[in-house]
All heavy atoms as TSV, in Angstrom:
chain	resi	resn	atom	element	x	y	z
A	1	MET	N	N	0.815	-1.196	0.005
A	1	MET	CA	C	0.000	0.003	-0.008
A	1	MET	C	C	0.866	1.257	0.005
A	1	MET	O	O	0.428	2.286	-0.449
A	1	MET	CB	C	-0.867	0.006	1.240
A	1	MET	CG	C	-2.344	0.105	0.956
A	1	MET	SD	S	-3.349	0.007	2.428
A	1	MET	CE	C	-4.259	1.504	2.199
A	2	TYR	N	N	2.058	1.148	0.540
A	2	TYR	CA	C	2.856	2.348	0.750
A	2	TYR	C	C	4.155	2.287	-0.049
A	2	TYR	O	O	5.235	2.296	0.491
A	2	TYR	CB	C	3.142	2.534	2.227
A	2	TYR	CG	C	1.876	2.636	3.037
A	2	TYR	CD1	C	1.431	1.596	3.835
A	2	TYR	CD2	C	1.089	3.789	2.980
A	2	TYR	CE1	C	0.257	1.690	4.563
A	2	TYR	CE2	C	-0.081	3.874	3.704
A	2	TYR	CZ	C	-0.471	2.828	4.487
A	2	TYR	OH	O	-1.639	2.927	5.197
A	3	ILE	N	N	4.012	2.205	-1.365
A	3	ILE	CA	C	5.195	2.264	-2.247
A	3	ILE	C	C	4.967	3.407	-3.247
A	3	ILE	O	O	3.835	3.763	-3.520
A	3	ILE	CB	C	5.453	0.920	-2.974
A	3	ILE	CG1	C	4.255	0.526	-3.826
A	3	ILE	CG2	C	5.783	-0.179	-1.983
A	3	ILE	CD1	C	4.471	-0.710	-4.670
A	4	ASP	N	N	6.043	3.946	-3.744
A	4	ASP	CA	C	5.976	5.095	-4.620
A	4	ASP	C	C	5.331	4.794	-5.979
A	4	ASP	O	O	4.648	5.627	-6.543
A	4	ASP	CB	C	7.355	5.696	-4.839
A	4	ASP	CG	C	7.908	6.309	-3.579
A	4	ASP	OD1	O	7.131	6.730	-2.718
A	4	ASP	OD2	O	9.158	6.339	-3.454
A	5	ASN	N	N	5.545	3.624	-6.483
A	5	ASN	CA	C	5.097	3.258	-7.824
A	5	ASN	C	C	3.945	2.251	-7.795
A	5	ASN	O	O	3.928	1.279	-8.544
A	5	ASN	CB	C	6.259	2.756	-8.669
A	5	ASN	CG	C	6.946	1.564	-8.001
A	5	ASN	OD1	O	6.790	1.321	-6.831
A	5	ASN	ND2	N	7.710	0.844	-8.808
A	6	LEU	N	N	2.983	2.492	-6.954
A	6	LEU	CA	C	1.866	1.548	-6.782
A	6	LEU	C	C	1.150	1.240	-8.078
A	6	LEU	O	O	0.748	0.115	-8.332
A	6	LEU	CB	C	0.902	2.111	-5.739
A	6	LEU	CG	C	-0.217	1.173	-5.268
A	6	LEU	CD1	C	0.356	-0.083	-4.692
A	6	LEU	CD2	C	-1.074	1.893	-4.255
A	7	LYS	N	N	0.967	2.248	-8.924
A	7	LYS	CA	C	0.274	2.031	-10.204
A	7	LYS	C	C	0.980	0.998	-11.083
A	7	LYS	O	O	0.330	0.306	-11.875
A	7	LYS	CB	C	0.159	3.344	-10.980
A	7	LYS	CG	C	-0.759	4.348	-10.311
A	7	LYS	CD	C	-0.758	5.654	-11.100
A	7	LYS	CE	C	-1.573	6.689	-10.334
A	7	LYS	NZ	N	-1.501	8.011	-10.937
A	8	ASP	N	N	2.281	0.881	-10.937
A	8	ASP	CA	C	3.054	-0.033	-11.748
A	8	ASP	C	C	2.758	-1.507	-11.423
A	8	ASP	O	O	3.035	-2.390	-12.232
A	8	ASP	CB	C	4.554	0.210	-11.577
A	8	ASP	CG	C	4.988	1.555	-12.104
A	8	ASP	OD1	O	4.214	2.171	-12.875
A	8	ASP	OD2	O	6.085	2.014	-11.725
A	9	VAL	N	N	2.172	-1.783	-10.301
A	9	VAL	CA	C	1.865	-3.146	-9.886
A	9	VAL	C	C	0.944	-3.813	-10.897
A	9	VAL	O	O	1.057	-5.018	-11.172
A	9	VAL	CB	C	1.250	-3.168	-8.458
A	9	VAL	CG1	C	0.731	-4.557	-8.109
A	9	VAL	CG2	C	2.266	-2.713	-7.460
A	10	LYS	N	N	0.069	-3.051	-11.518
A	10	LYS	CA	C	-0.867	-3.597	-12.512
A	10	LYS	C	C	-0.151	-4.239	-13.691
A	10	LYS	O	O	-0.714	-5.108	-14.375
A	10	LYS	CB	C	-1.819	-2.515	-13.034
A	10	LYS	CG	C	-2.919	-2.152	-12.075
A	10	LYS	CD	C	-3.854	-1.152	-12.754
A	10	LYS	CE	C	-5.067	-0.913	-11.911
A	10	LYS	NZ	N	-5.984	0.019	-12.580
A	11	GLU	N	N	1.071	-3.856	-13.937
A	11	GLU	CA	C	1.845	-4.416	-15.055
A	11	GLU	C	C	2.230	-5.884	-14.806
A	11	GLU	O	O	2.609	-6.570	-15.728
A	11	GLU	CB	C	3.095	-3.591	-15.323
A	11	GLU	CG	C	2.797	-2.184	-15.790
A	11	GLU	CD	C	4.044	-1.381	-16.021
A	11	GLU	OE1	O	5.122	-1.978	-16.266
A	11	GLU	OE2	O	3.971	-0.138	-15.942
A	12	TYR	N	N	2.166	-6.328	-13.568
A	12	TYR	CA	C	2.651	-7.662	-13.200
A	12	TYR	C	C	1.540	-8.691	-12.990
A	12	TYR	O	O	1.811	-9.839	-12.655
A	12	TYR	CB	C	3.511	-7.560	-11.946
A	12	TYR	CG	C	4.710	-6.693	-12.164
A	12	TYR	CD1	C	4.723	-5.375	-11.704
A	12	TYR	CD2	C	5.817	-7.151	-12.863
A	12	TYR	CE1	C	5.832	-4.542	-11.924
A	12	TYR	CE2	C	6.926	-6.338	-13.094
A	12	TYR	CZ	C	6.916	-5.059	-12.609
A	12	TYR	OH	O	8.001	-4.218	-12.834
A	13	ALA	N	N	0.298	-8.278	-13.171
A	13	ALA	CA	C	-0.817	-9.204	-12.974
A	13	ALA	C	C	-1.950	-8.896	-13.940
A	13	ALA	O	O	-2.207	-7.736	-14.246
A	13	ALA	CB	C	-1.335	-9.115	-11.545
A	14	ASN	N	N	-2.593	-9.927	-14.427
A	14	ASN	CA	C	-3.736	-9.723	-15.323
A	14	ASN	C	C	-4.996	-9.327	-14.566
A	14	ASN	O	O	-5.858	-8.648	-15.101
A	14	ASN	CB	C	-4.033	-11.011	-16.093
A	14	ASN	CG	C	-2.923	-11.352	-17.047
A	14	ASN	OD1	O	-2.254	-10.485	-17.581
A	14	ASN	ND2	N	-2.717	-12.635	-17.254
A	15	GLU	N	N	-5.072	-9.767	-13.327
A	15	GLU	CA	C	-6.255	-9.507	-12.520
A	15	GLU	C	C	-5.841	-9.226	-11.083
A	15	GLU	O	O	-5.071	-9.981	-10.492
A	15	GLU	CB	C	-7.161	-10.737	-12.564
A	15	GLU	CG	C	-8.471	-10.600	-11.833
A	15	GLU	CD	C	-9.319	-11.845	-11.960
A	15	GLU	OE1	O	-8.773	-12.965	-12.040
A	15	GLU	OE2	O	-10.541	-11.698	-12.008
A	16	ILE	N	N	-6.341	-8.135	-10.525
A	16	ILE	CA	C	-6.116	-7.782	-9.125
A	16	ILE	C	C	-7.462	-7.457	-8.521
A	16	ILE	O	O	-8.134	-6.498	-8.943
A	16	ILE	CB	C	-5.161	-6.607	-8.968
A	16	ILE	CG1	C	-3.800	-6.902	-9.610
A	16	ILE	CG2	C	-5.010	-6.242	-7.491
A	16	ILE	CD1	C	-2.854	-5.718	-9.666
A	17	ILE	N	N	-7.886	-8.259	-7.560
A	17	ILE	CA	C	-9.191	-8.050	-6.922
A	17	ILE	C	C	-8.967	-7.525	-5.515
A	17	ILE	O	O	-8.242	-8.130	-4.724
A	17	ILE	CB	C	-9.997	-9.357	-6.874
A	17	ILE	CG1	C	-10.131	-9.939	-8.291
A	17	ILE	CG2	C	-11.343	-9.151	-6.203
A	17	ILE	CD1	C	-10.602	-11.370	-8.316
A	18	CYS	N	N	-9.570	-6.405	-5.220
A	18	CYS	CA	C	-9.478	-5.804	-3.874
A	18	CYS	C	C	-10.784	-6.005	-3.146
A	18	CYS	O	O	-11.835	-5.579	-3.622
A	18	CYS	CB	C	-9.156	-4.320	-3.961
A	18	CYS	SG	S	-7.468	-3.951	-4.400
A	19	PHE	N	N	-10.710	-6.612	-1.981
A	19	PHE	CA	C	-11.828	-6.742	-1.067
A	19	PHE	C	C	-11.616	-5.694	0.033
A	19	PHE	O	O	-10.510	-5.639	0.612
A	19	PHE	CB	C	-11.856	-8.122	-0.427
A	19	PHE	CG	C	-12.198	-9.238	-1.367
A	19	PHE	CD1	C	-11.229	-9.806	-2.169
A	19	PHE	CD2	C	-13.493	-9.721	-1.414
A	19	PHE	CE1	C	-11.559	-10.828	-3.039
A	19	PHE	CE2	C	-13.807	-10.760	-2.267
A	19	PHE	CZ	C	-12.855	-11.320	-3.076
A	20	TYR	N	N	-12.626	-4.925	0.355
A	20	TYR	CA	C	-12.500	-3.955	1.431
A	20	TYR	C	C	-13.856	-3.689	2.027
A	20	TYR	O	O	-14.872	-3.978	1.416
A	20	TYR	CB	C	-11.807	-2.674	0.964
A	20	TYR	CG	C	-12.494	-1.937	-0.172
A	20	TYR	CD1	C	-13.307	-0.861	0.095
A	20	TYR	CD2	C	-12.306	-2.341	-1.487
A	20	TYR	CE1	C	-13.947	-0.181	-0.945
A	20	TYR	CE2	C	-12.926	-1.668	-2.530
A	20	TYR	CZ	C	-13.729	-0.570	-2.248
A	20	TYR	OH	O	-14.369	0.085	-3.269
A	21	SER	N	N	-13.864	-3.099	3.222
A	21	SER	CA	C	-15.132	-2.861	3.898
A	21	SER	C	C	-15.332	-1.346	4.079
A	21	SER	O	O	-14.421	-0.551	3.926
A	21	SER	CB	C	-15.171	-3.580	5.235
A	21	SER	OG	O	-14.568	-2.810	6.249
A	22	ASP	N	N	-16.536	-1.024	4.483
A	22	ASP	CA	C	-16.880	0.387	4.686
A	22	ASP	C	C	-16.779	0.796	6.170
A	22	ASP	O	O	-17.102	1.948	6.504
A	22	ASP	CB	C	-18.288	0.668	4.148
A	22	ASP	CG	C	-19.347	-0.203	4.792
A	22	ASP	OD1	O	-19.012	-1.083	5.610
A	22	ASP	OD2	O	-20.523	-0.012	4.470
A	23	ASN	N	N	-16.335	-0.114	7.037
A	23	ASN	CA	C	-16.235	0.267	8.455
A	23	ASN	C	C	-15.005	-0.340	9.137
A	23	ASN	O	O	-15.058	-0.750	10.288
A	23	ASN	CB	C	-17.502	-0.147	9.187
A	23	ASN	CG	C	-17.706	-1.632	9.316
A	23	ASN	OD1	O	-17.143	-2.407	8.537
A	23	ASN	ND2	N	-18.524	-2.052	10.279
A	24	ASP	N	N	-13.898	-0.390	8.440
A	24	ASP	CA	C	-12.647	-0.904	8.998
A	24	ASP	C	C	-12.208	0.020	10.136
A	24	ASP	O	O	-12.052	1.219	9.929
A	24	ASP	CB	C	-11.585	-0.944	7.907
A	24	ASP	CG	C	-10.322	-1.682	8.345
A	24	ASP	OD1	O	-9.857	-1.466	9.469
A	24	ASP	OD2	O	-9.812	-2.463	7.535
A	25	PRO	N	N	-11.984	-0.515	11.330
A	25	PRO	CA	C	-11.587	0.336	12.455
A	25	PRO	C	C	-10.124	0.781	12.391
A	25	PRO	O	O	-9.720	1.682	13.120
A	25	PRO	CB	C	-11.826	-0.540	13.671
A	25	PRO	CG	C	-11.719	-1.940	13.191
A	25	PRO	CD	C	-12.218	-1.905	11.754
A	26	TYR	N	N	-9.331	0.175	11.495
A	26	TYR	CA	C	-7.905	0.484	11.416
A	26	TYR	C	C	-7.508	1.278	10.182
A	26	TYR	O	O	-6.510	2.018	10.195
A	26	TYR	CB	C	-7.081	-0.821	11.450
A	26	TYR	CG	C	-7.411	-1.700	12.630
A	26	TYR	CD1	C	-8.044	-2.913	12.457
A	26	TYR	CD2	C	-7.099	-1.299	13.920
A	26	TYR	CE1	C	-8.340	-3.730	13.541
A	26	TYR	CE2	C	-7.402	-2.093	15.012
A	26	TYR	CZ	C	-8.046	-3.300	14.802
A	26	TYR	OH	O	-8.353	-4.098	15.868
A	27	VAL	N	N	-8.258	1.102	9.101
A	27	VAL	CA	C	-7.916	1.767	7.830
A	27	VAL	C	C	-9.161	2.544	7.371
A	27	VAL	O	O	-10.242	1.976	7.259
A	27	VAL	CB	C	-7.514	0.747	6.737
A	27	VAL	CG1	C	-7.119	1.450	5.460
A	27	VAL	CG2	C	-6.385	-0.149	7.233
A	28	LYS	N	N	-8.980	3.813	7.126
A	28	LYS	CA	C	-10.105	4.646	6.681
A	28	LYS	C	C	-10.614	4.176	5.327
A	28	LYS	O	O	-9.832	3.791	4.452
A	28	LYS	CB	C	-9.706	6.085	6.594
A	28	LYS	CG	C	-9.432	6.727	7.954
A	28	LYS	CD	C	-9.106	8.180	7.824
A	28	LYS	CE	C	-8.874	8.769	9.190
A	28	LYS	NZ	N	-8.606	10.210	9.126
A	29	TYR	N	N	-11.931	4.237	5.161
A	29	TYR	CA	C	-12.557	3.846	3.901
A	29	TYR	C	C	-11.935	4.579	2.728
A	29	TYR	O	O	-11.678	3.988	1.679
A	29	TYR	CB	C	-14.077	4.125	3.959
A	29	TYR	CG	C	-14.751	3.948	2.626
A	29	TYR	CD1	C	-15.068	2.685	2.158
A	29	TYR	CD2	C	-15.003	5.038	1.808
A	29	TYR	CE1	C	-15.662	2.503	0.922
A	29	TYR	CE2	C	-15.600	4.873	0.575
A	29	TYR	CZ	C	-15.925	3.614	0.140
A	29	TYR	OH	O	-16.493	3.447	-1.101
A	30	GLU	N	N	-11.684	5.860	2.895
A	30	GLU	CA	C	-11.125	6.652	1.780
A	30	GLU	C	C	-9.769	6.090	1.331
A	30	GLU	O	O	-9.462	6.081	0.131
A	30	GLU	CB	C	-10.959	8.115	2.192
A	30	GLU	CG	C	-12.284	8.835	2.418
A	30	GLU	CD	C	-12.953	8.519	3.781
A	30	GLU	OE1	O	-12.288	7.929	4.671
A	30	GLU	OE2	O	-14.138	8.853	3.930
A	31	ALA	N	N	-8.963	5.627	2.274
A	31	ALA	CA	C	-7.641	5.056	1.939
A	31	ALA	C	C	-7.819	3.724	1.226
A	31	ALA	O	O	-7.122	3.412	0.255
A	31	ALA	CB	C	-6.803	4.883	3.196
A	32	GLU	N	N	-8.758	2.904	1.723
A	32	GLU	CA	C	-9.033	1.631	1.062
A	32	GLU	C	C	-9.515	1.838	-0.354
A	32	GLU	O	O	-9.060	1.168	-1.290
A	32	GLU	CB	C	-10.093	0.846	1.830
A	32	GLU	CG	C	-9.697	0.457	3.225
A	32	GLU	CD	C	-10.856	-0.163	3.981
A	32	GLU	OE1	O	-12.014	0.189	3.760
A	32	GLU	OE2	O	-10.566	-1.012	4.831
A	33	LYS	N	N	-10.426	2.777	-0.532
A	33	LYS	CA	C	-11.016	3.047	-1.848
A	33	LYS	C	C	-9.948	3.592	-2.803
A	33	LYS	O	O	-9.870	3.183	-3.975
A	33	LYS	CB	C	-12.177	4.028	-1.710
A	33	LYS	CG	C	-12.845	4.387	-2.996
A	33	LYS	CD	C	-13.597	3.226	-3.593
A	33	LYS	CE	C	-14.400	3.690	-4.795
A	33	LYS	NZ	N	-14.359	2.758	-5.887
A	34	GLU	N	N	-9.118	4.497	-2.320
A	34	GLU	CA	C	-8.050	5.047	-3.169
A	34	GLU	C	C	-7.081	3.945	-3.604
A	34	GLU	O	O	-6.673	3.899	-4.770
A	34	GLU	CB	C	-7.294	6.136	-2.406
A	34	GLU	CG	C	-6.206	6.785	-3.243
A	34	GLU	CD	C	-5.455	7.878	-2.483
A	34	GLU	OE1	O	-5.890	8.285	-1.405
A	34	GLU	OE2	O	-4.411	8.312	-3.026
A	35	PHE	N	N	-6.729	3.060	-2.669
A	35	PHE	CA	C	-5.852	1.936	-2.996
A	35	PHE	C	C	-6.509	1.069	-4.070
A	35	PHE	O	O	-5.872	0.726	-5.074
A	35	PHE	CB	C	-5.562	1.109	-1.743
A	35	PHE	CG	C	-4.757	-0.132	-2.006
A	35	PHE	CD1	C	-3.378	-0.057	-2.099
A	35	PHE	CD2	C	-5.366	-1.350	-2.109
A	35	PHE	CE1	C	-2.622	-1.196	-2.339
A	35	PHE	CE2	C	-4.610	-2.509	-2.342
A	35	PHE	CZ	C	-3.249	-2.413	-2.443
A	36	ALA	N	N	-7.752	0.698	-3.873
A	36	ALA	CA	C	-8.465	-0.148	-4.830
A	36	ALA	C	C	-8.580	0.541	-6.192
A	36	ALA	O	O	-8.399	-0.085	-7.229
A	36	ALA	CB	C	-9.845	-0.518	-4.288
A	37	ASP	N	N	-8.888	1.835	-6.205
A	37	ASP	CA	C	-8.982	2.575	-7.464
A	37	ASP	C	C	-7.666	2.578	-8.205
A	37	ASP	O	O	-7.644	2.554	-9.428
A	37	ASP	CB	C	-9.446	4.011	-7.211
A	37	ASP	CG	C	-10.901	4.146	-6.829
A	37	ASP	OD1	O	-11.678	3.171	-7.023
A	37	ASP	OD2	O	-11.282	5.213	-6.309
A	38	THR	N	N	-6.562	2.584	-7.464
A	38	THR	CA	C	-5.234	2.657	-8.081
A	38	THR	C	C	-4.784	1.303	-8.616
A	38	THR	O	O	-4.191	1.233	-9.711
A	38	THR	CB	C	-4.205	3.151	-7.042
A	38	THR	OG1	O	-4.605	4.436	-6.606
A	38	THR	CG2	C	-2.811	3.234	-7.660
A	39	ILE	N	N	-5.076	0.240	-7.908
A	39	ILE	CA	C	-4.439	-1.044	-8.219
A	39	ILE	C	C	-5.368	-2.112	-8.769
A	39	ILE	O	O	-4.932	-3.005	-9.489
A	39	ILE	CB	C	-3.738	-1.571	-6.945
A	39	ILE	CG1	C	-2.683	-2.627	-7.290
A	39	ILE	CG2	C	-4.709	-2.075	-5.925
A	39	ILE	CD1	C	-1.786	-3.005	-6.149
A	40	ALA	N	N	-6.646	-2.043	-8.458
A	40	ALA	CA	C	-7.549	-3.174	-8.738
A	40	ALA	C	C	-8.112	-3.155	-10.151
A	40	ALA	O	O	-8.399	-2.124	-10.714
A	40	ALA	CB	C	-8.704	-3.189	-7.745
A	41	THR	N	N	-8.300	-4.366	-10.688
A	41	THR	CA	C	-9.075	-4.531	-11.903
A	41	THR	C	C	-10.531	-4.827	-11.547
A	41	THR	O	O	-11.407	-4.702	-12.388
A	41	THR	CB	C	-8.496	-5.668	-12.761
A	41	THR	OG1	O	-8.487	-6.889	-12.017
A	41	THR	CG2	C	-7.105	-5.340	-13.261
A	42	GLU	N	N	-10.742	-5.266	-10.281
A	42	GLU	CA	C	-12.090	-5.482	-9.793
A	42	GLU	C	C	-12.116	-5.150	-8.315
A	42	GLU	O	O	-11.178	-5.446	-7.568
A	42	GLU	CB	C	-12.511	-6.945	-9.987
A	42	GLU	CG	C	-13.914	-7.235	-9.539
A	42	GLU	CD	C	-14.361	-8.667	-9.842
A	42	GLU	OE1	O	-13.642	-9.370	-10.584
A	42	GLU	OE2	O	-15.410	-9.053	-9.331
A	43	GLN	N	N	-13.184	-4.504	-7.859
A	43	GLN	CA	C	-13.325	-4.147	-6.455
A	43	GLN	C	C	-14.572	-4.799	-5.863
A	43	GLN	O	O	-15.626	-4.838	-6.497
A	43	GLN	CB	C	-13.500	-2.622	-6.315
A	43	GLN	CG	C	-12.313	-1.847	-6.821
A	43	GLN	CD	C	-12.485	-0.362	-6.620
A	43	GLN	OE1	O	-13.131	0.093	-5.688
A	43	GLN	NE2	N	-11.934	0.422	-7.542
A	44	ILE	N	N	-14.401	-5.330	-4.649
A	44	ILE	CA	C	-15.504	-5.954	-3.921
A	44	ILE	C	C	-15.634	-5.228	-2.582
A	44	ILE	O	O	-14.806	-5.349	-1.698
A	44	ILE	CB	C	-15.249	-7.445	-3.660
A	44	ILE	CG1	C	-14.849	-8.202	-4.918
A	44	ILE	CG2	C	-16.467	-8.078	-2.956
A	44	ILE	CD1	C	-15.918	-8.279	-5.973
A	45	LEU	N	N	-16.707	-4.424	-2.468
A	45	LEU	CA	C	-17.006	-3.760	-1.208
A	45	LEU	C	C	-17.820	-4.708	-0.358
A	45	LEU	O	O	-18.838	-5.252	-0.800
A	45	LEU	CB	C	-17.774	-2.465	-1.436
A	45	LEU	CG	C	-18.235	-1.746	-0.169
A	45	LEU	CD1	C	-17.032	-1.318	0.677
A	45	LEU	CD2	C	-19.103	-0.549	-0.518
A	46	MET	N	N	-17.353	-4.941	0.860
A	46	MET	CA	C	-18.032	-5.831	1.779
A	46	MET	C	C	-18.598	-4.990	2.933
A	46	MET	O	O	-17.904	-4.738	3.917
A	46	MET	CB	C	-17.069	-6.887	2.298
A	46	MET	CG	C	-16.495	-7.728	1.175
A	46	MET	SD	S	-15.369	-8.995	1.727
A	46	MET	CE	C	-16.454	-9.978	2.704
A	47	PRO	N	N	-19.836	-4.544	2.809
A	47	PRO	CA	C	-20.407	-3.669	3.850
A	47	PRO	C	C	-20.414	-4.314	5.227
A	47	PRO	O	O	-20.775	-5.475	5.377
A	47	PRO	CB	C	-21.837	-3.435	3.368
A	47	PRO	CG	C	-21.812	-3.760	1.905
A	47	PRO	CD	C	-20.774	-4.806	1.734
A	48	GLY	N	N	-19.934	-3.565	6.227
A	48	GLY	CA	C	-19.949	-4.029	7.610
A	48	GLY	C	C	-18.955	-5.108	7.935
A	48	GLY	O	O	-19.035	-5.709	9.009
A	49	ALA	N	N	-17.973	-5.373	7.100
A	49	ALA	CA	C	-17.023	-6.457	7.323
A	49	ALA	C	C	-15.878	-6.103	8.272
A	49	ALA	O	O	-15.056	-6.965	8.577
A	49	ALA	CB	C	-16.452	-6.930	5.986
A	50	LYS	N	N	-15.791	-4.874	8.676
A	50	LYS	CA	C	-14.721	-4.382	9.555
A	50	LYS	C	C	-13.356	-4.596	8.908
A	50	LYS	O	O	-13.184	-4.293	7.751
A	50	LYS	CB	C	-14.822	-5.001	10.930
A	50	LYS	CG	C	-16.143	-4.639	11.628
A	50	LYS	CD	C	-16.195	-5.121	13.032
A	50	LYS	CE	C	-17.537	-4.710	13.631
A	50	LYS	NZ	N	-17.685	-5.214	14.965
A	51	HIS	N	N	-12.383	-5.136	9.624
A	51	HIS	CA	C	-10.994	-5.250	9.121
A	51	HIS	C	C	-10.777	-6.550	8.340
A	51	HIS	O	O	-9.695	-6.826	7.873
A	51	HIS	CB	C	-9.999	-5.152	10.275
A	51	HIS	CG	C	-8.595	-4.934	9.837
A	51	HIS	ND1	N	-8.182	-3.811	9.117
A	51	HIS	CD2	C	-7.465	-5.658	10.020
A	51	HIS	CE1	C	-6.890	-3.869	8.899
A	51	HIS	NE2	N	-6.430	-4.985	9.398
A	52	ILE	N	N	-11.808	-7.353	8.191
A	52	ILE	CA	C	-11.742	-8.629	7.448
A	52	ILE	C	C	-10.597	-9.504	7.999
A	52	ILE	O	O	-9.706	-9.923	7.289
A	52	ILE	CB	C	-11.652	-8.433	5.927
A	52	ILE	CG1	C	-12.685	-7.433	5.428
A	52	ILE	CG2	C	-11.856	-9.754	5.196
A	52	ILE	CD1	C	-12.595	-7.091	3.944
A	53	ASN	N	N	-10.657	-9.756	9.285
A	53	ASN	CA	C	-9.710	-10.607	9.943
A	53	ASN	C	C	-10.459	-11.516	10.933
A	53	ASN	O	O	-11.684	-11.474	11.005
A	53	ASN	CB	C	-8.625	-9.782	10.656
A	53	ASN	CG	C	-9.165	-8.856	11.731
A	53	ASN	OD1	O	-10.357	-8.858	12.030
A	53	ASN	ND2	N	-8.299	-8.051	12.305
A	54	SER	N	N	-9.736	-12.320	11.701
A	54	SER	CA	C	-10.425	-13.250	12.609
A	54	SER	C	C	-11.209	-12.528	13.692
A	54	SER	O	O	-12.256	-13.017	14.130
A	54	SER	CB	C	-9.417	-14.230	13.233
A	54	SER	OG	O	-8.435	-13.548	13.968
A	55	GLU	N	N	-10.743	-11.363	14.113
A	55	GLU	CA	C	-11.498	-10.570	15.075
A	55	GLU	C	C	-12.896	-10.217	14.564
A	55	GLU	O	O	-13.842	-10.085	15.336
A	55	GLU	CB	C	-10.781	-9.241	15.401
A	55	GLU	CG	C	-9.734	-9.317	16.443
A	55	GLU	CD	C	-9.102	-7.947	16.686
A	55	GLU	OE1	O	-9.780	-6.918	16.496
A	55	GLU	OE2	O	-7.931	-7.924	17.068
A	56	ALA	N	N	-12.997	-10.010	13.273
A	56	ALA	CA	C	-14.276	-9.656	12.642
A	56	ALA	C	C	-15.037	-10.890	12.185
A	56	ALA	O	O	-16.056	-10.761	11.511
A	56	ALA	CB	C	-14.010	-8.718	11.456
A	57	GLY	N	N	-14.557	-12.077	12.541
A	57	GLY	CA	C	-15.261	-13.309	12.202
A	57	GLY	C	C	-14.827	-13.958	10.910
A	57	GLY	O	O	-15.504	-14.858	10.410
A	58	TYR	N	N	-13.706	-13.545	10.366
A	58	TYR	CA	C	-13.224	-14.108	9.085
A	58	TYR	C	C	-12.061	-15.060	9.329
A	58	TYR	O	O	-10.917	-14.762	9.019
A	58	TYR	CB	C	-12.829	-12.987	8.116
A	58	TYR	CG	C	-13.990	-12.225	7.598
A	58	TYR	CD1	C	-14.451	-11.102	8.274
A	58	TYR	CD2	C	-14.666	-12.630	6.467
A	58	TYR	CE1	C	-15.567	-10.394	7.802
A	58	TYR	CE2	C	-15.765	-11.939	5.985
A	58	TYR	CZ	C	-16.196	-10.825	6.665
A	58	TYR	OH	O	-17.299	-10.140	6.206
A	59	ASP	N	N	-12.363	-16.226	9.909
A	59	ASP	CA	C	-11.322	-17.273	10.030
A	59	ASP	C	C	-11.103	-17.935	8.677
A	59	ASP	O	O	-9.992	-18.349	8.369
A	59	ASP	CB	C	-11.746	-18.295	11.081
A	59	ASP	CG	C	-11.756	-17.697	12.477
A	59	ASP	OD1	O	-10.871	-16.887	12.794
A	59	ASP	OD2	O	-12.674	-18.011	13.241
A	60	THR	N	N	-12.172	-18.086	7.932
A	60	THR	CA	C	-12.092	-18.530	6.551
A	60	THR	C	C	-12.752	-17.468	5.709
A	60	THR	O	O	-13.863	-17.029	6.006
A	60	THR	CB	C	-12.823	-19.872	6.347
A	60	THR	OG1	O	-12.291	-20.838	7.223
A	60	THR	CG2	C	-12.743	-20.342	4.921
A	61	PHE	N	N	-12.101	-17.011	4.688
A	61	PHE	CA	C	-12.587	-15.918	3.866
A	61	PHE	C	C	-13.229	-16.539	2.613
A	61	PHE	O	O	-12.611	-16.614	1.557
A	61	PHE	CB	C	-11.452	-14.986	3.535
A	61	PHE	CG	C	-11.863	-13.626	3.033
A	61	PHE	CD1	C	-10.927	-12.627	2.971
A	61	PHE	CD2	C	-13.139	-13.349	2.631
A	61	PHE	CE1	C	-11.264	-11.353	2.525
A	61	PHE	CE2	C	-13.499	-12.094	2.169
A	61	PHE	CZ	C	-12.562	-11.092	2.127
A	62	GLU	N	N	-14.467	-16.971	2.758
A	62	GLU	CA	C	-15.160	-17.680	1.666
A	62	GLU	C	C	-15.257	-16.838	0.392
A	62	GLU	O	O	-15.233	-17.403	-0.707
A	62	GLU	CB	C	-16.553	-18.109	2.124
A	62	GLU	CG	C	-16.536	-19.180	3.187
A	62	GLU	CD	C	-15.886	-20.475	2.774
A	62	GLU	OE1	O	-15.962	-20.850	1.574
A	62	GLU	OE2	O	-15.286	-21.144	3.644
A	63	ASP	N	N	-15.390	-15.528	0.519
A	63	ASP	CA	C	-15.476	-14.692	-0.686
A	63	ASP	C	C	-14.245	-14.799	-1.543
A	63	ASP	O	O	-14.308	-14.802	-2.769
A	63	ASP	CB	C	-15.745	-13.236	-0.309
A	63	ASP	CG	C	-17.110	-13.070	0.331
A	63	ASP	OD1	O	-18.123	-13.408	-0.310
A	63	ASP	OD2	O	-17.157	-12.613	1.489
A	64	ILE	N	N	-13.072	-14.902	-0.917
A	64	ILE	CA	C	-11.825	-15.070	-1.698
A	64	ILE	C	C	-11.779	-16.494	-2.243
A	64	ILE	O	O	-11.374	-16.693	-3.401
A	64	ILE	CB	C	-10.579	-14.787	-0.805
A	64	ILE	CG1	C	-10.486	-13.282	-0.565
A	64	ILE	CG2	C	-9.331	-15.309	-1.472
A	64	ILE	CD1	C	-9.315	-12.864	0.309
A	65	VAL	N	N	-12.147	-17.470	-1.446
A	65	VAL	CA	C	-12.129	-18.858	-1.887
A	65	VAL	C	C	-12.941	-19.019	-3.175
A	65	VAL	O	O	-12.559	-19.753	-4.098
A	65	VAL	CB	C	-12.651	-19.796	-0.766
A	65	VAL	CG1	C	-12.820	-21.222	-1.298
A	65	VAL	CG2	C	-11.704	-19.765	0.427
A	66	ASN	N	N	-14.056	-18.319	-3.275
A	66	ASN	CA	C	-14.882	-18.402	-4.479
A	66	ASN	C	C	-14.162	-17.901	-5.731
A	66	ASN	O	O	-14.528	-18.279	-6.839
A	66	ASN	CB	C	-16.178	-17.603	-4.250
A	66	ASN	CG	C	-17.086	-18.250	-3.239
A	66	ASN	OD1	O	-17.045	-19.451	-3.025
A	66	ASN	ND2	N	-17.903	-17.436	-2.603
A	67	TYR	N	N	-13.166	-17.028	-5.579
A	67	TYR	CA	C	-12.420	-16.532	-6.727
A	67	TYR	C	C	-11.278	-17.448	-7.126
A	67	TYR	O	O	-10.729	-17.292	-8.221
A	67	TYR	CB	C	-11.887	-15.120	-6.429
A	67	TYR	CG	C	-12.896	-14.048	-6.694
A	67	TYR	CD1	C	-13.784	-13.661	-5.720
A	67	TYR	CD2	C	-12.972	-13.436	-7.946
A	67	TYR	CE1	C	-14.720	-12.676	-5.956
A	67	TYR	CE2	C	-13.896	-12.476	-8.187
A	67	TYR	CZ	C	-14.784	-12.086	-7.198
A	67	TYR	OH	O	-15.711	-11.114	-7.442
A	68	LEU	N	N	-10.910	-18.379	-6.288
A	68	LEU	CA	C	-9.771	-19.252	-6.575
A	68	LEU	C	C	-10.127	-20.384	-7.503
A	68	LEU	O	O	-11.156	-20.824	-7.705
A	68	LEU	CB	C	-9.162	-19.802	-5.280
A	68	LEU	CG	C	-8.612	-18.760	-4.354
A	68	LEU	CD1	C	-8.095	-19.442	-3.103
A	68	LEU	CD2	C	-7.493	-17.972	-5.012
């Protein structure tokens, strides 16, 4: 997230999917959205998902599994 040439990352992958939430207690939505706008070929907003970690109930991230 914090590199100078973030836009260049798209050159190394055909598909980049960003999953993010609208109520992450650690990362502001605006920062998540800006990151996704810069790097992603597809964005998945997960309303109310918080930080998308085990604290938020994501021991298994089924949404990602569906993309594999």
